[in-house]
PyMOL commands that place a pseudoatom at each C-alpha (Angstrom):
pseudoatom trace, name=CA, resn=MET, resi=1, chain=A, elem=C, hetatm=0, pos=[7.102, -21.520, 18.497]
pseudoatom trace, name=CA, resn=GLY, resi=2, chain=A, elem=C, hetatm=0, pos=[3.825, -22.256, 16.739]
pseudoatom trace, name=CA, resn=ARG, resi=3, chain=A, elem=C, hetatm=0, pos=[1.643, -20.210, 14.483]
pseudoatom trace, name=CA, resn=PRO, resi=4, chain=A, elem=C, hetatm=0, pos=[0.846, -16.559, 15.213]
pseudoatom trace, name=CA, resn=PRO, resi=5, chain=A, elem=C, hetatm=0, pos=[-2.475, -15.811, 16.957]
pseudoatom trace, name=CA, resn=GLN, resi=6, chain=A, elem=C, hetatm=0, pos=[-5.530, -15.242, 14.794]
pseudoatom trace, name=CA, resn=VAL, resi=7, chain=A, elem=C, hetatm=0, pos=[-6.255, -11.583, 14.108]
pseudoatom trace, name=CA, resn=ASP, resi=8, chain=A, elem=C, hetatm=0, pos=[-9.199, -11.084, 11.738]
pseudoatom trace, name=CA, resn=ILE, resi=9, chain=A, elem=C, hetatm=0, pos=[-8.359, -7.469, 10.948]
pseudoatom trace, name=CA, resn=ARG, resi=10, chain=A, elem=C, hetatm=0, pos=[-6.179, -6.878, 7.905]
pseudoatom trace, name=CA, resn=ARG, resi=11, chain=A, elem=C, hetatm=0, pos=[-4.235, -4.003, 6.400]
pseudoatom trace, name=CA, resn=ASN, resi=12, chain=A, elem=C, hetatm=0, pos=[-6.345, -1.289, 4.688]
pseudoatom trace, name=CA, resn=ASP, resi=13, chain=A, elem=C, hetatm=0, pos=[-9.524, -2.265, 6.613]
pseudoatom trace, name=CA, resn=GLN, resi=14, chain=A, elem=C, hetatm=0, pos=[-11.680, 0.618, 7.867]
pseudoatom trace, name=CA, resn=VAL, resi=15, chain=A, elem=C, hetatm=0, pos=[-11.961, 0.299, 11.657]
pseudoatom trace, name=CA, resn=ARG, resi=16, chain=A, elem=C, hetatm=0, pos=[-13.627, 2.245, 14.459]
pseudoatom trace, name=CA, resn=VAL, resi=17, chain=A, elem=C, hetatm=0, pos=[-12.005, 2.625, 17.883]
pseudoatom trace, name=CA, resn=ILE, resi=18, chain=A, elem=C, hetatm=0, pos=[-14.384, 1.419, 20.635]
pseudoatom trace, name=CA, resn=ALA, resi=19, chain=A, elem=C, hetatm=0, pos=[-12.219, 1.999, 23.721]
pseudoatom trace, name=CA, resn=GLY, resi=20, chain=A, elem=C, hetatm=0, pos=[-9.435, 4.268, 24.910]
pseudoatom trace, name=CA, resn=LYS, resi=21, chain=A, elem=C, hetatm=0, pos=[-8.641, 7.942, 24.431]
pseudoatom trace, name=CA, resn=ASP, resi=22, chain=A, elem=C, hetatm=0, pos=[-9.495, 7.942, 20.710]
pseudoatom trace, name=CA, resn=VAL, resi=23, chain=A, elem=C, hetatm=0, pos=[-12.936, 6.357, 21.116]
pseudoatom trace, name=CA, resn=LYS, resi=24, chain=A, elem=C, hetatm=0, pos=[-15.305, 6.781, 18.094]
pseudoatom trace, name=CA, resn=GLU, resi=25, chain=A, elem=C, hetatm=0, pos=[-12.411, 7.644, 15.733]
pseudoatom trace, name=CA, resn=VAL, resi=26, chain=A, elem=C, hetatm=0, pos=[-12.525, 5.916, 12.344]
pseudoatom trace, name=CA, resn=GLY, resi=27, chain=A, elem=C, hetatm=0, pos=[-9.394, 5.151, 10.379]
pseudoatom trace, name=CA, resn=ARG, resi=28, chain=A, elem=C, hetatm=0, pos=[-7.612, 2.801, 8.025]
pseudoatom trace, name=CA, resn=VAL, resi=29, chain=A, elem=C, hetatm=0, pos=[-5.354, 0.032, 9.358]
pseudoatom trace, name=CA, resn=LEU, resi=30, chain=A, elem=C, hetatm=0, pos=[-1.762, 0.765, 8.371]
pseudoatom trace, name=CA, resn=ARG, resi=31, chain=A, elem=C, hetatm=0, pos=[-0.080, -2.227, 9.994]
pseudoatom trace, name=CA, resn=VAL, resi=32, chain=A, elem=C, hetatm=0, pos=[-1.043, -5.429, 11.846]
pseudoatom trace, name=CA, resn=ILE, resi=33, chain=A, elem=C, hetatm=0, pos=[1.297, -6.772, 14.549]
pseudoatom trace, name=CA, resn=ARG, resi=34, chain=A, elem=C, hetatm=0, pos=[-0.029, -10.323, 14.897]
pseudoatom trace, name=CA, resn=ASN, resi=35, chain=A, elem=C, hetatm=0, pos=[2.205, -11.694, 17.648]
pseudoatom trace, name=CA, resn=LYS, resi=36, chain=A, elem=C, hetatm=0, pos=[1.310, -8.762, 19.932]
pseudoatom trace, name=CA, resn=HIS, resi=37, chain=A, elem=C, hetatm=0, pos=[-2.433, -8.578, 19.009]
pseudoatom trace, name=CA, resn=ARG, resi=38, chain=A, elem=C, hetatm=0, pos=[-2.043, -4.941, 17.945]
pseudoatom trace, name=CA, resn=VAL, resi=39, chain=A, elem=C, hetatm=0, pos=[-2.892, -2.735, 14.981]
pseudoatom trace, name=CA, resn=VAL, resi=40, chain=A, elem=C, hetatm=0, pos=[-1.681, 0.686, 13.871]
pseudoatom trace, name=CA, resn=VAL, resi=41, chain=A, elem=C, hetatm=0, pos=[-4.592, 2.861, 12.722]
pseudoatom trace, name=CA, resn=GLU, resi=42, chain=A, elem=C, hetatm=0, pos=[-4.224, 6.039, 10.661]
pseudoatom trace, name=CA, resn=GLY, resi=43, chain=A, elem=C, hetatm=0, pos=[-4.610, 9.169, 12.820]
pseudoatom trace, name=CA, resn=VAL, resi=44, chain=A, elem=C, hetatm=0, pos=[-5.270, 7.242, 16.060]
pseudoatom trace, name=CA, resn=ASN, resi=45, chain=A, elem=C, hetatm=0, pos=[-3.108, 7.029, 19.224]
pseudoatom trace, name=CA, resn=MET, resi=46, chain=A, elem=C, hetatm=0, pos=[-0.681, 9.724, 18.092]
pseudoatom trace, name=CA, resn=VAL, resi=47, chain=A, elem=C, hetatm=0, pos=[2.589, 9.578, 20.046]
pseudoatom trace, name=CA, resn=LYS, resi=48, chain=A, elem=C, hetatm=0, pos=[5.580, 11.891, 20.027]
pseudoatom trace, name=CA, resn=ARG, resi=49, chain=A, elem=C, hetatm=0, pos=[8.979, 10.448, 19.127]
pseudoatom trace, name=CA, resn=HIS, resi=50, chain=A, elem=C, hetatm=0, pos=[12.232, 12.311, 19.636]
pseudoatom trace, name=CA, resn=THR, resi=51, chain=A, elem=C, hetatm=0, pos=[14.480, 11.625, 16.657]
pseudoatom trace, name=CA, resn=ARG, resi=52, chain=A, elem=C, hetatm=0, pos=[18.075, 12.643, 16.114]
pseudoatom trace, name=CA, resn=PRO, resi=53, chain=A, elem=C, hetatm=0, pos=[19.199, 13.976, 12.761]
pseudoatom trace, name=CA, resn=ASN, resi=54, chain=A, elem=C, hetatm=0, pos=[20.647, 11.461, 10.308]
pseudoatom trace, name=CA, resn=PRO, resi=55, chain=A, elem=C, hetatm=0, pos=[22.178, 13.109, 7.233]
pseudoatom trace, name=CA, resn=SER, resi=56, chain=A, elem=C, hetatm=0, pos=[22.800, 9.795, 5.439]
pseudoatom trace, name=CA, resn=ARG, resi=57, chain=A, elem=C, hetatm=0, pos=[19.055, 8.925, 5.606]
pseudoatom trace, name=CA, resn=ASN, resi=58, chain=A, elem=C, hetatm=0, pos=[18.080, 12.566, 4.992]
pseudoatom trace, name=CA, resn=LEU, resi=59, chain=A, elem=C, hetatm=0, pos=[16.211, 12.745, 8.343]
pseudoatom trace, name=CA, resn=LYS, resi=60, chain=A, elem=C, hetatm=0, pos=[15.745, 15.979, 10.229]
pseudoatom trace, name=CA, resn=GLY, resi=61, chain=A, elem=C, hetatm=0, pos=[15.942, 15.819, 13.992]
pseudoatom trace, name=CA, resn=GLY, resi=62, chain=A, elem=C, hetatm=0, pos=[13.228, 16.957, 16.362]
pseudoatom trace, name=CA, resn=ILE, resi=63, chain=A, elem=C, hetatm=0, pos=[9.921, 15.794, 17.736]
pseudoatom trace, name=CA, resn=VAL, resi=64, chain=A, elem=C, hetatm=0, pos=[7.920, 13.687, 15.277]
pseudoatom trace, name=CA, resn=GLU, resi=65, chain=A, elem=C, hetatm=0, pos=[4.294, 12.701, 15.800]
pseudoatom trace, name=CA, resn=ARG, resi=66, chain=A, elem=C, hetatm=0, pos=[3.234, 9.309, 14.495]
pseudoatom trace, name=CA, resn=GLU, resi=67, chain=A, elem=C, hetatm=0, pos=[0.667, 6.588, 15.126]
pseudoatom trace, name=CA, resn=GLY, resi=68, chain=A, elem=C, hetatm=0, pos=[1.221, 4.112, 17.937]
pseudoatom trace, name=CA, resn=PRO, resi=69, chain=A, elem=C, hetatm=0, pos=[-0.212, 0.592, 18.054]
pseudoatom trace, name=CA, resn=ILE, resi=70, chain=A, elem=C, hetatm=0, pos=[-3.478, -0.166, 19.857]
pseudoatom trace, name=CA, resn=HIS, resi=71, chain=A, elem=C, hetatm=0, pos=[-4.858, -3.518, 20.958]
pseudoatom trace, name=CA, resn=VAL, resi=72, chain=A, elem=C, hetatm=0, pos=[-7.003, -5.321, 18.419]
pseudoatom trace, name=CA, resn=SER, resi=73, chain=A, elem=C, hetatm=0, pos=[-9.817, -5.744, 20.992]
pseudoatom trace, name=CA, resn=ASN, resi=74, chain=A, elem=C, hetatm=0, pos=[-10.237, -1.958, 21.053]
pseudoatom trace, name=CA, resn=VAL, resi=75, chain=A, elem=C, hetatm=0, pos=[-11.232, -1.696, 17.381]
pseudoatom trace, name=CA, resn=MET, resi=76, chain=A, elem=C, hetatm=0, pos=[-14.187, -2.945, 15.341]
pseudoatom trace, name=CA, resn=ILE, resi=77, chain=A, elem=C, hetatm=0, pos=[-14.212, -3.321, 11.587]
pseudoatom trace, name=CA, resn=VAL, resi=78, chain=A, elem=C, hetatm=0, pos=[-16.603, -1.028, 9.693]
pseudoatom trace, name=CA, resn=CYS, resi=79, chain=A, elem=C, hetatm=0, pos=[-18.731, -2.814, 7.083]
pseudoatom trace, name=CA, resn=GLY, resi=80, chain=A, elem=C, hetatm=0, pos=[-18.512, -1.316, 3.602]
pseudoatom trace, name=CA, resn=ALA, resi=81, chain=A, elem=C, hetatm=0, pos=[-22.128, -2.208, 2.796]
pseudoatom trace, name=CA, resn=CYS, resi=82, chain=A, elem=C, hetatm=0, pos=[-24.048, -1.072, 5.905]
pseudoatom trace, name=CA, resn=GLY, resi=83, chain=A, elem=C, hetatm=0, pos=[-21.426, 1.388, 7.187]
pseudoatom trace, name=CA, resn=GLN, resi=84, chain=A, elem=C, hetatm=0, pos=[-21.659, 0.219, 10.803]
pseudoatom trace, name=CA, resn=PRO, resi=85, chain=A, elem=C, hetatm=0, pos=[-19.009, -1.205, 13.114]
pseudoatom trace, name=CA, resn=THR, resi=86, chain=A, elem=C, hetatm=0, pos=[-19.562, -4.939, 13.269]
pseudoatom trace, name=CA, resn=ARG, resi=87, chain=A, elem=C, hetatm=0, pos=[-18.197, -8.238, 14.475]
pseudoatom trace, name=CA, resn=ILE, resi=88, chain=A, elem=C, hetatm=0, pos=[-16.558, -10.503, 11.931]
pseudoatom trace, name=CA, resn=GLY, resi=89, chain=A, elem=C, hetatm=0, pos=[-18.077, -13.794, 10.828]
pseudoatom trace, name=CA, resn=HIS, resi=90, chain=A, elem=C, hetatm=0, pos=[-16.659, -16.385, 8.457]
pseudoatom trace, name=CA, resn=GLN, resi=91, chain=A, elem=C, hetatm=0, pos=[-18.219, -18.185, 5.518]
pseudoatom trace, name=CA, resn=ILE, resi=92, chain=A, elem=C, hetatm=0, pos=[-16.842, -20.892, 3.274]
pseudoatom trace, name=CA, resn=LEU, resi=93, chain=A, elem=C, hetatm=0, pos=[-17.835, -20.415, -0.357]
pseudoatom trace, name=CA, resn=ALA, resi=94, chain=A, elem=C, hetatm=0, pos=[-18.728, -23.187, -2.816]
pseudoatom trace, name=CA, resn=ASP, resi=95, chain=A, elem=C, hetatm=0, pos=[-15.205, -23.124, -4.272]
pseudoatom trace, name=CA, resn=GLY, resi=96, chain=A, elem=C, hetatm=0, pos=[-13.726, -23.724, -0.788]
pseudoatom trace, name=CA, resn=LYS, resi=97, chain=A, elem=C, hetatm=0, pos=[-12.531, -20.153, -0.231]
pseudoatom trace, name=CA, resn=LYS, resi=98, chain=A, elem=C, hetatm=0, pos=[-13.010, -18.732, 3.286]
pseudoatom trace, name=CA, resn=ILE, resi=99, chain=A, elem=C, hetatm=0, pos=[-14.205, -15.116, 3.469]
pseudoatom trace, name=CA, resn=ARG, resi=100, chain=A, elem=C, hetatm=0, pos=[-14.999, -12.663, 6.254]
pseudoatom trace, name=CA, resn=ILE, resi=101, chain=A, elem=C, hetatm=0, pos=[-18.607, -11.465, 6.495]
pseudoatom trace, name=CA, resn=CYS, resi=102, chain=A, elem=C, hetatm=0, pos=[-20.450, -8.705, 8.363]
pseudoatom trace, name=CA, resn=ARG, resi=103, chain=A, elem=C, hetatm=0, pos=[-22.495, -10.051, 11.280]
pseudoatom trace, name=CA, resn=LYS, resi=104, chain=A, elem=C, hetatm=0, pos=[-25.161, -7.369, 10.795]
pseudoatom trace, name=CA, resn=CYS, resi=105, chain=A, elem=C, hetatm=0, pos=[-25.915, -7.525, 7.059]
pseudoatom trace, name=CA, resn=ASP, resi=106, chain=A, elem=C, hetatm=0, pos=[-24.068, -10.692, 5.911]
pseudoatom trace, name=CA, resn=ALA, resi=107, chain=A, elem=C, hetatm=0, pos=[-22.126, -8.730, 3.268]
pseudoatom trace, name=CA, resn=SER, resi=108, chain=A, elem=C, hetatm=0, pos=[-18.586, -9.753, 2.416]
pseudoatom trace, name=CA, resn=LEU, resi=109, chain=A, elem=C, hetatm=0, pos=[-15.812, -7.758, 4.121]
pseudoatom trace, name=CA, resn=ASP, resi=110, chain=A, elem=C, hetatm=0, pos=[-13.192, -8.961, 1.632]
pseudoatom trace, name=CA, resn=ARG, resi=111, chain=A, elem=C, hetatm=0, pos=[-12.758, -7.093, -1.608]
for i in range(1, 111): cmd.bond("trace and resi %d" % i, "trace and resi %d" % (i + 1))
show_as sticks, trace
zoom trace
């Protein structure tokens, strides 16, 4: 089927929501769904799920609130150095390693 589409946002990145009902919220990326261009952000796009009790898995039934996925175009990564939401650039280091950089202050976004 080919390789999955390129999504430059990774797990544990700090992102800011720039569109939708949770605009201006900042949170950590919990999960990246590459083939659907979506990310799950902590505390953003909370949805209610009705779950039935499952004694073998020790689950209580009821209405559970959890994060739903949002499209990757609706979030911007927050730079750790300048603290602003920014676009992502790429830079190839002398040793051949490719890193993500902040477009505003040229700081590395990779730890």
